[in-house]
N, C-alpha and C positions, 0 to 999 in steps of 0.2 A: 504494500500500500504506500502510495506516495502522498505526502502531506506538505503543504506549504502554507504557513500561517503568517498573517501580517497583523501586528498589534494595531488596534484601531486608534487612529489619530484623527478621528472624524471632525472634532471641534476645530482643530488647526486648519485642516484641509478645507472645511466648509467655509471658514472665514476667508481663506485665500480665494476660493472660487467666487464667493459672493461679491468680492471687490470688483471682479470683471466678469459679470454674467454674460455679457454680449460677446465676449471673445470666442467662445465655443460655437455659438450659433452663427456667427459671421464667417466662419471658416469651415466649410464642409470637409475639405481634405486636410488632414493633419500633417504637419511637418514633424520631423524628429524632435525638434525643440519644444513643440507644443503638445507632445503626447501625454504629458502629465495632466492636461486639462481635458482628456477624452471623456472622463466621467465627472459629472458635476453633482454635488449633493445639495439638495434644497429641503429645508424643513418648514412645513406649513402647519400651524396649529398643532405642533407636536408630531405630525406624520412626516416620515422621511420620504422624499421624492428624489428621483435620480434622472439625470439627463445623460443619454449615451450618445457619443459621437465618435465613431470609428470608421476609418476608410482603409479597407484591405489590411486589417490588423490580425496577427496570429491569435488563435483561440487561447493559447496559454497567456498571452498578454492581456486579453480581455478579462479573463478570470482573475488575474493578479490585480488589475486596476479595480475591479469590482470588489475584491476582497479588501483592498486597502481603503477604498472609499466608504464602503458600507460596514466595515468592521466585521467581516465574515471570515471564518476559517474554512478553507477549501481543502477537501480530502478527496483523493482520487484512488479508486481501486484499480483502474486500468490506465496505462499510459495514454495520454491525450494525443491522438493522431494529428500530425501536422496539418493544419487547415487554417483558412483565413476567412474573415467575415467583415462585412460592411454594415454598420448600423448608424443611422442618422436620426436622432430623436429631437424634434423641435420643441416638444412639450415635456414636462416632467411626468414621469411614470413611477408607479410603486415598485417596491423591490420584487414583489411576486411577478409583476409584468416584465421586469427586466430579466428575471430568471426564465420566464416563458420564452422570451426572445432568444436567449442563449440555447434553450432546449431545442428550438426550431433548427438551429445550426448543428447542434450536437447529434440530432436524430439522423442526419445524413451519415454520420460516422458510427451509427448504432450505439450512441451514448445518450445519456440524459442526466439530469441533476435532481437530487432530492434535498429540499430545504427543511432542516429541522432546527428551529431556534436560530442560532448564529452559526450553524454548521451547514455548509453547502457541500454535499457529497456527490462526486461524479462516478456513476456506475454504468454498466452496460444495460441495455433495454431488457435483456434476458434476466438479469438479477434485480431489476428495479421492483418487480412484484414481490420480492422477499424483503424489501426495505420498509421503513416506517412512512408509507405514503398515505395520503388522505383517503378516508372511506366515506362514501356518500350513498344515500338511498333515495330512490324516486323512479318515476317512469315518464317524466315530462321532458321530451327532447329540447323544448325551447328554453328550459332552465339551464342547459349546459352551454358554456362558452367554449367553442372549439379551439383547440390548441394542441401543443405537443407535450403537455405535462402528463405524467403517468399517474393515474388514480384508480381506485377500486370502487365500482358501482354495484349496489344490490338492487336488482330490478324485479319487483313482484309481478307475477303473471296470474290472471284471473280465469280465463276460459280455456286455455290449452295447457298441456303438461310441459313442465320445464325441461324434462329429459328429452322430449321430442324436439323442442326448440333448440336445445344444445346441439342435437345431431344435425339439424338443418343449418345452423349458423356457424358450425365449426370451420367450414371452408372459408368463411369470410373474415376470420380472425387471423392476424399475423402470427408467426411462429413464436415470437417473444411474448405475446399476450397470453392471458389466462381466461378460460371460459369454463365455469363449473355450474352444475344444476343441483339445487337443494330440493329433495323430494318432499320432505316434511312441510316446508313452508311454500313449496311450489314457486321458487324464485330462482333467478339467474344471477351468478356472481361473475362480473366481468372486470378484468384488470387490463387497461390499455390506455392509450392517449385519449384525452377528452374529445378530440375530433373523431376518432374511430368509435368511441362509445356513443357519441351523439348519433352517428349513422346507424349503429346496431339498435339503439333504442327506438329509432323511427321505424325500423323493420319489425321489431317485437311488438310495438303498439299497434301497427297495422294488422299483423297476423292475429293478435289477441282480440282486436275489435271486430275483425271479420268473422272469427269463429263464434263470437257472441251472437251474430245474426244467423249463423248456420245451425246452431243447436236449437232443439225444440223441447217442449215440456208437455208431457202427457200424464193424464190421471186415469188410473185403472181401479175401478171399484170391484172388490172381491165379494163373493157370496159364500163360498165354502172354505177357501184357504184363509190362512192368517196373514194379515198385511205385513206385520213385522218380520215374520219368517221369510215371506216372499222378498221383501226389500233386502234383507241380509243375504239371501241367496244370490240376488242380482249383483249386489256390490261385490260379493266374494268372487263371482265368475268373471266380472269385467275388471277386477283389480289386477289380474294377471296381464291383461292387455295394456293397462296404464303403466305398469312397471316394466314393460318389455320394449320401451321405446329405443333403447340403446343396443338391441340385439343386432347381429350381423344379418346380411341378406340371406344367408344359408340357415339361420336359426329356425326352430320350429315355429309354426304360425300360432297366433293367439286365438282365444275363443271367438273374438269378433270376426276375424277373417274366416275361421272355419264355419261359423254360422252363416256369414254372407255367402260363402261358397255353396253351402247346402241350399240356400235360397236362390242360387243361380248367379251370384255376384262373382267378381274377380277374385284372384288369389291373393296377391300381396298389394294390390292397388289400393288407392284411397276410395273412400265412399263417395260415389259420384252423384249422390242425390237421387230423387225419384226420377226414373226414366233415363238416368245417366248411363254411361258405358260401364259395364261390369265384366269386361273381357279379360281382366286379370293383368293389366299392364302394371308397370312399375309404380305408377301413382305418385312419383316424386314431383310432378308438375301440378298436382292437384292440391290446393291448399287444404281441403278438408281431410285428406288422408295422411299427409305428411306430418301433421302436427298432433294427431291423436287427441281428438276431443274427449274429455272425460265424460264417463257415464256414471250418473249419481242417482240412486234410488232412495226415497224417504217414505216412511210409513205414517199414515194418519190413523191412529187407533180409534178415534171417535167414529169415523165413517168407514173404517176397515178398508182404506184405499191405499194405493201405492202411487207416489208421484215420482216420475222418472224424467231426467233431463239428459239429452244426448242428440246425436245426429239422427235425422229422420230414418235413414236406412237401418240403424241399429235399433231404433224404437220399434220398427216392424218386427224384428226378431224377438225383442222383449215382449211384445204383445202376444206372440205365439206361445212364448214360455209361460206367461201369466195365465193364458187361456187353458193351457194344459194343467197347470197347478190348481186351477179353480174348478176342474171338471169333477162333478160329484159322482159320475158313473164309473170312474176308474176303479178297478178292483185292486185291493191292496194285497200284495204278496206276503206269504208267511215266511218266517225265518227260523231255522233250527240250527243248533250247534251240537256237533257230535265229537266227543272226546274219545280218541282211539287209544287202545292199549297195545295192540300187537301190530296192526297194519300201519303203513306209512301214509301220512295225511296227504302228501302231494300226489301219490299214486291213486289214492281213493278219490280225490277230487277230479283227477283226470278221467277215471272210469265213469263217474257221475255225469260229467260234461259230455263224454262220448255217447252215453246211453240216452240221456234226456235232453241234451242241448241240440240246437239246430246246427246246420252245416257251418263249419268254421268256428264254432264256439269251443272246440276242443283245444284250441291254442291258448286258452285262458291261463292254464297252469304254467305256461312258459313265458307269460308276459310280465312276471315279477309282481304279482299281487302282494301288497304289504300285509302284515299281520292283521287278520280279521277283515280283509278287504273283499268286497263283493259288489257287483253292479246289477242293477235291473236292466233288462234288455240285452243280456248276453255279454260275456267277457270280451273285452277288446273292442266292442262296437259301441255305437251311440244311437240314441233313439232318433231316427230320421222321420221324414214326412210319411214314408211308407209304413213305418211302425205305428205312427199315430192313427192310421186308418184301420189297424188291426183291431179285432174285438178283444175285450178284456179276458175272454176265455182262453186266449192263446198266449198267456204269459209264459216266458221262458223259465226253465229251471237252470240255475247257475250255482256252481259249487266253487268255493275258494278255500285254500289251505293256509294254515298258519303253522309253519315248520317249527317255530319256537316252542309252542305248546302241544304240537302234534294234534291239531284240531282241524275239523272240516266244518265250514259254514255253508249252508245250502239255503237258497231263497227260491220260492216258487209257490204254486197253488197248494193248498193244504192237502187235497186228496192225493196229489202226486208225491208230496213229501212223506206220506205214510209208506209209499212204496220205496222211496229212497232210504228210509230208515231200515227197512228189512235188508236192502242190498248192503248197506254199511255194516249191519250186524254180522252178515255172513263174511264180509271182507275182513272184519276185525277178530275173527276166530283165531285161537292159538294153533299154531302149526309146529309140530315136532321137528326140530332142526338138529341134524347130526353134526358133531364137532369133528374137524380134521386135526391131525397132528403133524407137525413139521419139526425136523431137527436141523439146526444151523450149526455147522462146524466153523468156529471162528479161528482166524489166523493171526490177527493183530489185536483185536479188541478183547477185553476181559469178559468172560462168560457171566460172572456174577453181576458186574455192573450193567451189562446189556439186559439181563433178565429183570433187574430192578427197574431199569428205564422203561422197558416194555410194560411192566405191570403198572408203573406210575402213569404212563401216557394212555394206555388202552384199558386199564382196569379201574374198578371202583372198589375202594377198600371196604371190607366187611369186618364185622366183629368175629366172624368165623374164620378169617384168614389165618393161616398157620405157617410156621417156619420150622422145618425139620432139617437136621444135619446128621449125616451118617456116612462115614468113610470118605470124608472130603467132599461130599455132594450136598448142596444146599438147595432146598426147594421152597418156594414161596408162592402160595396160591392166592390169587386175587381175582375176584369175579369181574366180568365185563358185561354189562347189560345195555341193550338198546342200541339204536343207531343204524340198523340195517333195514333196508327197504324190502319187505316181504319177499315174495318169490320173484326172482329176477331183478329185484331192485338193486341200485348201485349207490344211492346217496346214503350217507351215514351221519349219525349224530351221537353225541355222548349223553343225551338226556335219558334218564332211567325210565323204563317203560315206554319209550318212544319208538320202538321198532318192533319188527316181527321176530327178532332173535333174542332168546333169553339164555344163550349159551355163554358160559363163563370163559374168559380169556385167562389162561394159566401159563405162566412162563417160569421155567425152572432151569437152573444152571448146574452143569456137571464140571467141576473144577479139574477132574483128572484128564478129560479129553478137551477141555475148554470149549464146550458145546452148550447151546441153549435149546431146550425143548419147549415148544409152544403148542397149545391146543386151543381151538376156537373155530368159529365159522370160516368157511373158505374165503369169503370176501375179505374178512379182516386179515387173514393170513397173507393174502396178496399184498396188502398194505405193509404188514410187518416185514415181509421179505425185502421190500424196498428200503425200509428203515435200517434193517440189519446190514444190508449191503453198504449203506452209507457209513454206518458205525465201524465196519470192519475194513475200511480203507487203510492202505499202507501209511503208517504214521510218518514215514520219511518224507512223504509229500507235504506234510504239515510242518516240517521243521522250519524254524527261523532263528535268527541270531538275536539274543537279548544281551544288552549291556548292563553290567552291574558295577557301578563305580564303588570302589572300596574306600572306606574312610580310615580304617585302622589296620586291617590285615594287609599282608604283602600278596599282591596278585600272583606273582610267580610261584611262591611257596604254596598258596592255596590251590593253584592249578594242578601242581604235582600231586598234592594230597588227594584231591577229589578224583582226578583221573585214575590214580592207583586204587582208590576205594571202590569206584564203580566197576573197574576191571575185575577186582577181586570178588565183588558181588556177583558179576556175571559168571565167574568160574565156579563159585559156590552153587549158583543156580543150576549150572550144567551138571554138577555132581549129584544134586539132590533130585532134580526133575528130569534131566536129560533133554530138555527142550529149551529153546530160546525164542525171543521175539515178542514176549508178552510185555505189555506196557507197564510203566511205573504206576503203582497203585497207592503208594504212601501208606498211611496207617488206617485206611478205611477198610482194608481187607480183614477178614476174620483171622484171629491169631492161629498160627501153625507152628509146629515144632521147629525151632531155629537150628540150622546146621552148625557144625563145629566152628567156633570162632565168632559166632554172631550172638549178640545179646537180644533180649526180648524187645528192646526199644529200637533195634535197627530195622532195615527194610525187610520185607517178606522175601522168602526164598524164590518166589515167582517173579520178583522184580528184576528185570534184565535191562540195565541202562547202557550197556557197552555199545549197543548199536543205535541207541536213541539219543544219548547225551554225550557231549564232548565239551571240554573246557580249554580255553586258550587265554593267555595273559598278555596285556598290553603294559609293558614295564614303564613306558614314558608317562602314561596317565594313571597308572595303578588301577586299571579297569579289568574286570574279569568278563570275558566273552563266553556266553553259554549258547551252544548250538543244541536246540531241543525243541519239542513241541510246546504249545502254550499250556497244555494240561500238565506236562511234566515240570515246566518252569514254575508254575504256581505251587507245586509241592516241594521243589528244591529251594525256592526262595527263602522260606523260614530257616532252613539250615544255613544258608549264606548269611542271613541276618545275625544268627547266633555266632558264627565264626568271625563276623566283622565287628563284634562288640568291642568297645575300648577296654584295654587291659590295664591293670593297675601299674603304677610307677613307684619307684622307690628312690628317694633322695638320701644318699649316704654321705654323712659328714665324717670326714677322716682327719685325724691329727697324728702327724709323725713327730715324735720327740725323742731325744737322746738324754739319758741320765748317766753321768760319769760316777763310778763307784771306786773308792780306794779300798785298801786292805782293812781299813779300820771301820768301815761301814758295811753293815750286812745288807746285801741286796734283798734278801728275803724279807727283812724288816721293812724296808722302804716300799717294796712291792706290796706287802700285805697291808700297809697303811692305806693303800688305794682301795681296799676292799672291806673296810670296817663298816659294819651295819650300825643301826641306831643303838644297839645294845653294847657295842664295843667289841663283839666277838669277831673272830677271823672267819671269812668265808673261803672255803677250800674250792679249788677249781681243777679242771683237768689239765694235766701236763703232758705235752707231746714230746717224746724224745728223752724223757727222764724216767727213772726207775719207779717213782711213786709220786702221788699228788703233792704239789708244793704247799707247805704249811709253815707257819711261823714256829720255830723251835727255840728261839731265845738265845742261840749261840752265834758267835761271830763266824763269818765265812761259810755258813751253811746256806747255800743257795743252789738252785737247780740250773743245769745248763740246757734244759729242754725248752720247748715252746709252751708257754702257759697262757691260758685264756680265762679271763675273769670278767664278771659283771660288776659294775660300780653301783653300789646302793647307798653308800654313806657320804659324809661330807669330806672332801679331800683338801680342805683349806689347810689343815695341819701339814700335810705332805708338801703342798705347794710352798708354804712359808719356809719349811725346812730346806727344800731344794733351792729356794731363792737365796737363803742366807749363805749356803755353801757355794753358790754360783756354779752348780753342776747341771743346770737345766738348759737344754738347747732345743728349741722348737725348730724343726727342719721345715715343715710345711703343714698346711691345714686345708687341703683341697676339698671341694664338694663335687659330687658326681651324681648325675641323674640317669637312671636306667630303667628299662621296662622289666616287667615280671619275667623271670627265668632267662634274662639276657645278661651276658657277661659284661662287666664293667672293669676297666683297667686304669689304674693310676700309676704314673711313672714320675718319680722325682730323682733325676740323675743328670748325667752328662754324656756326651759322645767323646770317646777316647780313640785316638789313632793307634793302630797296631801294625807293626811291621810283619808282613806275611811272607816275604821272600826278597831275594836280591837277584839282579840280572847284570851280567857283564856285557856292556855295549861299547865297542871301540876303546877297550881298555879302561872304561869307566864303570864303576859299580852303581847301579840304580836299585833303590829299595822300593818294593811294592807295599803300599799302605792300605789297610782297610779300617773301617770305623765300627766300633761297637757302641750302640745307643742304649744298652741296658745296664750301664754302670751306675749304680745307685740303688734306689728302692723301687721295686715294681710290685704293686698290689693288685691282684685279680680277685674280684668279688662277683659272685653270681647269686642274687637274691631270689627267693621264691616265697610268694605271699601265701600263707596258710589260711584256709577258711576260718580257723579258730582265732585269727588275729595275730598269730606269730609270724615272724619273718625268719625263714631258714636261709642262712647265708653260707655259701661255700667260699672260704677265705684261703687264699694262696699267696702269702708274702714271700718275696725273694729279694735278698740283699747281696749285691755284688760290689766288691771293693778291690782296689789294687793291692797286690802283695809286694812286699819288699824283695822278694826273690824273683829270679828270672830263669828262663830256660834257654839253653844254647841251641839254636837251630843250625847254624853253620859256624865256621871258625870266626867269622866277622860279624855275625848277627845273633843277638840275644832277644828272645821274645819275652814280653812282660807277662807275669803270672797274675791271676785274679783269684780271689777267694769268694765263694758263693755260699750264702746261708738261706735256706728255703724250707718251707713247711706247708702243709695243707690240712685244713680242718673244716668241720661243719659245725655251726652253732645255730641255736634258735633263741631269738630274743623277741621281746615285745616291741610294738611300735613305739619309737621314741626312747627306748632303753639303750644305754651305752655299754659297750664291752671294750675291754682292753686286752690287747695281745702283747705279751712280753716273753722274756726268756731268750731273745736273740742277742747274745752277748759276744762281744769282741774283746780279746785281751790285747793290751798295748804295753810294751816295755820301753822305759825311757831312762837313759843314763844322764844324771845331773852332776856336773863337776863343780865343786866348791873349792876355792884356792885363795891364797894371799896374793894380792897383785905383785907382779914382778918376781917375787920369790918363788911363786908356784910355777913360773915359766922356765926356771933353771933346769937344764937337762940333768937327769938322774937325781940330783940333789933336790930338785923341785918337788919330787914326790913327797918329801917330808912336809911340805907346806900346802898340800892339796889333798882332797879326798873325792872319790867317785861314789855317788849314791844311786843305786839302781831302784827305780820306782816302777811298780807294776800297777796299772789301772785297768779297769774293766768298763766298757761302754755298752749299755743295754738300750736297745731300740724298743720303744713303746708305741703301739699302734692303737689308737682309740677310734672305734666305729660306732656311729649312731644312725640307724635307719629310720626314716620317716616315710610312711606309706600314704600315697595319694591315689585313691581309686579313680579319680577323674582329674583333669587339668585344673579345675577350680580349687582343688585341695592344696595346690602348691602356692596359692596366693598368701595365706597366713604365714607360711614358712618364709617366703621371700620378704614380706613386710617386716617380720620380726628380725631377720638377719640384717636387713637394711638399716633398721633402727639401731642395731648394735655395732654397725661398721664404724670404726675409728682408726684413722691412719696412724700408724706407729712404725717407725723404721727399726725399732729395737725388737727384733723377733725373738730374742732370748729372754725377754722380760717375762717373769712369772705372771704378771697381770694379764698379759695376752692369753696365756694358757688358761687362766681362771675364767676369763671372759668367754673363751671358746667352750669350755666345759659347761658354763652356765647356759650358753646357747643350745648345746646338745641336750641339756636336761629339760629345757622349757620350750624351745621352738617347736611348733607343730603339735603342741599338746592338745589342741582343740580339733585336730584332724582325725577323722574316723574313730571317734570315741565309741566304745561299745554301748 
């Protein structure tokens, strides 16, 4: 949409123009310097008047000057096609008149304007009828000022139907205009330019006035019939003609045309008046026929008369109708209704019409009588002039059937209906029908499901229906009553008691041979044969590819598992049954003994999916592609949903710390201090690599050299303070690692060390080959497993690799560095949020310290008298603290992360005991609100 807005400066411009009002009028052709005076604004008694003076000016320029002068906002939906206009106005005109002048020019470009308040919108003529245009009402052409403004007019019509007028006037309306007919109000709704609407209104008034002179009014005084009933009948009959004004030339004729033809008039032509041509021409040039004059009948109860208005030709037909209705000597036919139990109503009605009806009446049962529908005067026919001359003793016998209730309705003379009653009684007698039996051997479909489907569709459940099971064979008997047309009948129905057959439909399944045995009438078995054939089609033809996007599981792993599972199921099925090809039946099948290796909850032994289902993985999108039928996919999908459920995650907080022990400090004492409970007693734990569990004995130097695992349950502040005072605490690292349930997590704290692996002589120069080891340091492998009872089972494998002071000679010139490795593996079970400590990984260190008197101690030989060498032996123990926190879903990690973020304080002194204490507090409290039992 293009919009160009000019802020109104009407007061200033108006003052400038009023100073020289004669300048514009004195110069018809504008120069470029005087274009600013092309629009003059004049205000008289508060009304705004405009003088236009343009000579071959562009349309865009005219709109811009009009917007600027009158203070309008011009909005354009469509680009304004380049065009020019010449407008010379010697007198002041209103704003509406100015817009009308512009519309006259824009119409040539298929454009127009819509003025709403201070907004002038330029739209196409096609879209103008959808805008907020004026809506007027009336039928006086003289009240319309012709122009090119688009408006909507509602034109009421009095004597002709609006639908007929619309059909006749449609060709006179431009494509962009709108012409609609309102049936309830009998009015036309026209949207067009005022000039075109004025022309259409003149035509409508002329036609409506002419038909007022064509229509006549007649009064029919009744003697025997009721006036109100007769009037209602006439209005009902001719209402179809009034509503059919818009039908095509090939549409069925209305009742007026049919009656006129019976009287010798034309087919689709107009009513030509008395003595006029009734040859059946098109009638489009006859005013009386092309506009469909309304026929209206009104009853006067006081005089028992009917007043009818309409064309004279139609009133002649109405007179004949009223005469027939008011005939006292007409014999009234009797009506009887026969409810059938065994015979088919349609066939019985056919027999009655053939026996008692006249020639051609037998077709009544094939003409689609509605429920309880019947006609006097023979089915399919109408009472013509020849029938009116027949005596009342020759009334026809007509039978009609209602298939819904299996009822026959017969009308005719009373004495003949007595004979008809005897005929129907004989037709409705019970006939013994023998049941046929068919065996269907199925190749692809399941026999049990097929039998249940047949019983459900063709049978009627009874309280006596039974289900027996013997030797793998399941039989379910369900009765099927009704729906078969007597002898030789073909039409069927499921209504009870509605047919000549009372034979039960029984379908039973034999699981051993995968067959279905069905007993019932031969007609029904033919239908069941087609159903079974459709059900037993090859399922491979129904295969399609389903995409299952995985959210948590790995598509490639799941593909391998499922393909192996279904292949194994197919092998087990071959061993147990010896047959393949049966479809996947899920858990709907009856329970059967499961073969070896299968549980009661697994698929049945008859389920063979090796040829029906195949899985493929798209690694890039982690999507599982399933090739199977729709039926199988609906049963496999719940299994995929279970396998794709999110698994729990474990956040493991780890702290590596070294404690240095001297010969005077008992390792066991310090280590046991970490395990004091609230009562002060020592908690014993398992020792790996030692002869007995580690416990506090109270003697110096009594410590284990094996791997000890303990849980911390007491306050360790005492130990921390003791270690802080001695300065023997060294925090190596405190990493956190997040892993999924049953997934290996590895933490490595170490360095890469170059290692000489060989030497090569090249051009007399020796080159050494170097390799790097990246496992020098501490490597901790942890595999957590979440127990349903709330415990976390962890497989812990710590490994410590350090350099050795010794070396190994590889060649005469190359020595390889030696490494020492300490490792162990254990399994522990702790509660969520509980801390365990792994210790006992001890390293011995020997250090020689020389103490001497300066200078004197450096004298050779004699200096030994002034110095001494102290050999100090220290032991370094590695402590590993582990605290698991379980998060069953990702939201459970939020409290842990927030708690740790609140405790995060930067401190470069990693050996400070305060950091150790802070970490231990975090392991004790963080995540305490996650997964509480």
